[in-house]
C-alpha positions in Angstrom: 112.6 87.9 93.4 113.1 90.8 91.5 115.8 93.4 92.0 112.9 95.8 92.9 111.1 93.2 95.2 114.3 92.8 97.0 114.8 96.3 97.6 111.0 96.4 98.8 111.9 93.5 101.2 114.9 95.5 102.4 113.0 98.2 103.0 110.4 96.6 105.2 113.0 95.2 107.2 114.7 98.8 108.3 113.4 100.1 111.3 115.7 103.2 111.9 116.3 106.6 110.2 120.0 105.3 109.8 118.9 102.3 108.2 116.9 103.9 105.7 119.5 106.6 105.0 121.9 103.7 104.2 119.1 102.1 101.9 118.8 105.4 100.1 122.5 105.2 99.4 122.3 101.8 98.1 118.9 102.5 96.2 121.0 105.3 94.3 123.7 103.1 93.5 122.0 100.6 92.2 119.6 102.8 90.0 123.1 104.3 88.8 124.5 100.9 88.1 121.3 100.3 86.0 119.8 97.9 88.1 116.8 99.7 89.1 114.7 101.6 86.3 113.8 104.8 87.0 110.1 103.9 87.7 111.1 101.5 90.4 113.7 104.0 91.7 111.0 106.5 92.2 108.6 104.3 94.1 111.3 103.1 96.3 112.2 106.5 96.8 108.6 107.5 97.8 108.3 104.6 100.1 111.6 105.4 101.8 110.4 109.1 102.4 107.1 107.8 103.9 108.7 105.5 106.2 111.4 108.0 107.4 108.3 110.7 108.0 106.4 108.0 110.1 109.5 107.2 112.3 110.2 110.9 112.9 106.7 111.2 113.9 106.6 108.5 115.8 109.4 109.7 117.7 107.9 113.1 118.2 104.9 111.7 119.4 106.7 109.4 122.3 108.8 112.4 123.4 105.8 114.4 123.9 104.1 111.5 126.0 107.1 111.6 128.4 107.4 115.3 128.6 103.7 115.6 129.7 
């Protein structure tokens, strides 16, 4: 398994925004250390942002359902 594939697996396992923020910092350190190349780092960042947005949207919708 490549470092990129391992990072994808970690991203898929994350279930909270806090976990995703920790991964964001981890991915940045891996990029700075040269473990991830720019292309893979940017792909991971896109996936991470999409997952954060999805979790926030789900939380927002759940809140709306509770208040109605």
